[in-house]
C-alpha positions as CSV (number, residue, x, y, z in Angstrom):
1,M,-0.2,-121.7,-135.5
2,T,-0.8,-123.2,-132.1
3,G,-1.1,-126.7,-130.7
4,T,-0.7,-127.7,-127.1
5,D,0.7,-130.8,-125.5
6,G,3.6,-129.1,-123.8
7,A,6.4,-131.1,-125.5
8,L,7.6,-128.6,-128.1
9,H,7.5,-124.8,-128.3
10,I,8.1,-123.3,-131.7
11,T,9.0,-119.7,-132.4
12,T,8.9,-118.6,-136.0
13,S,11.0,-115.9,-137.8
14,S,11.4,-114.9,-141.4
15,S,14.5,-117.2,-141.7
16,G,13.4,-120.3,-139.7
17,L,12.3,-121.7,-136.4
18,Q,13.6,-121.8,-132.9
19,L,12.5,-125.0,-131.1
20,R,12.4,-125.7,-127.4
21,G,11.4,-129.0,-125.8
22,E,11.3,-132.5,-127.4
23,I,10.7,-133.6,-130.9
24,D,8.8,-136.8,-130.8
25,A,5.7,-138.6,-132.1
26,H,3.4,-136.4,-130.1
27,S,4.9,-133.0,-131.3
28,V,6.2,-133.9,-134.8
29,T,2.9,-133.1,-136.6
30,V,3.0,-129.4,-135.5
31,L,6.7,-129.2,-136.5
32,A,5.9,-130.7,-139.9
33,R,3.2,-128.0,-140.5
34,H,5.7,-125.3,-139.6
35,L,8.2,-126.7,-142.2
36,D,5.8,-127.3,-145.1
37,P,5.9,-124.9,-146.7
38,L,9.4,-123.8,-145.7
39,P,9.6,-120.6,-143.8
40,G,10.6,-117.5,-145.8
41,S,10.8,-117.3,-149.6
42,S,14.5,-117.6,-150.2
43,G,17.9,-118.3,-148.5
44,D,18.7,-120.6,-145.7
45,V,16.1,-122.0,-143.4
46,V,17.7,-122.1,-139.9
47,I,16.3,-124.5,-137.3
48,D,17.7,-123.5,-133.9
49,L,17.9,-126.8,-131.9
50,S,19.8,-125.3,-128.9
51,A,16.9,-125.9,-126.5
52,V,15.9,-129.3,-127.8
53,G,17.0,-132.2,-125.6
54,F,15.5,-135.1,-127.5
55,V,14.6,-136.1,-131.0
56,D,13.1,-139.5,-132.0
57,S,12.9,-141.1,-135.4
58,S,9.7,-139.3,-136.4
59,G,11.5,-136.0,-135.8
60,L,14.5,-137.1,-137.9
61,R,12.1,-138.0,-140.7
62,V,10.5,-134.5,-140.6
63,L,13.9,-132.8,-140.7
64,V,15.1,-135.0,-143.6
65,E,11.9,-134.3,-145.5
66,A,12.3,-130.5,-144.9
67,H,16.0,-130.8,-146.0
68,Q,14.9,-132.5,-149.2
69,R,12.3,-129.7,-149.9
70,A,14.9,-127.1,-149.3
71,Q,17.3,-128.7,-151.7
72,A,14.5,-129.0,-154.4
73,A,13.9,-125.2,-153.9
74,M,17.7,-124.5,-154.2
75,R,17.8,-123.6,-150.5
76,R,19.5,-125.0,-147.5
77,L,18.0,-126.3,-144.2
78,V,20.5,-125.6,-141.5
79,L,20.4,-127.2,-138.1
80,S,21.9,-124.8,-135.6
81,G,23.0,-125.1,-132.0
82,S,22.3,-128.8,-131.5
83,S,22.7,-130.1,-128.0
84,R,25.0,-133.0,-127.3
85,P,22.2,-135.6,-127.3
86,V,20.9,-134.3,-130.6
87,L,24.4,-134.2,-132.2
88,R,25.0,-137.8,-131.0
89,L,21.7,-138.9,-132.6
90,L,22.7,-137.2,-135.9
91,E,26.1,-138.9,-135.8
92,I,24.8,-142.5,-135.1
93,S,22.0,-142.2,-137.6
94,G,24.5,-141.1,-140.3
95,L,22.6,-137.9,-140.9
96,M,25.5,-135.6,-139.7
97,E,27.0,-135.9,-143.1
98,Y,23.7,-135.6,-145.0
99,L,22.1,-132.6,-143.2
100,N,23.6,-129.1,-142.9
101,V,24.6,-129.1,-139.2
102,E,26.3,-126.1,-137.7
103,T,28.7,-127.3,-135.0
104,G,30.8,-124.1,-134.9
105,S,33.1,-123.4,-132.0
106,E,31.0,-120.4,-131.1
107,T,28.6,-122.8,-129.3
108,D,29.9,-124.1,-126.0
109,R,28.3,-127.6,-125.9
110,S,29.0,-128.0,-122.2
111,D,26.3,-125.5,-121.2
112,V,23.7,-126.2,-124.0
113,G,20.3,-126.1,-122.4
114,S,21.3,-123.6,-119.7
115,S,21.1,-120.6,-122.0
116,A,18.3,-118.1,-121.4
117,D,15.3,-118.7,-123.6
118,S,15.4,-115.3,-125.4
119,G,12.9,-116.3,-128.2
120,A,13.5,-115.4,-131.8
121,A,12.5,-112.0,-133.0
122,G,9.8,-113.2,-135.3
123,S,6.3,-113.5,-136.3
124,G,4.9,-115.9,-133.7
125,S,5.1,-118.9,-131.6
126,A,3.3,-122.2,-131.0
127,D,3.3,-125.0,-128.6
128,A,3.1,-128.6,-129.8
């Protein structure tokens, strides 16, 4: 699935998505299509946000809706590798306690965004 406005790049895998760019009103439609239906048929759906620097309210809405679909399917939507700005947004919105957010010490938040864009081993990619 491909769309282009340059704001968000999505790489799919059997277990989830790797996102790069910004999740905003211009890119959220393509993200929503990648999350409905949820990737994979069982287990956790992992959304790698390590290369996402900005999420607006429309992006939060899509993530919450995907989380709710995952719960209904007895699965978990896991937000992984969130940058400091994304973590701050999740904190101030109150969603940090609602969503499954991995904030493990294995991620050094001081250099988020400077890691190499290795791409997920997966089935494809799209630009939103």
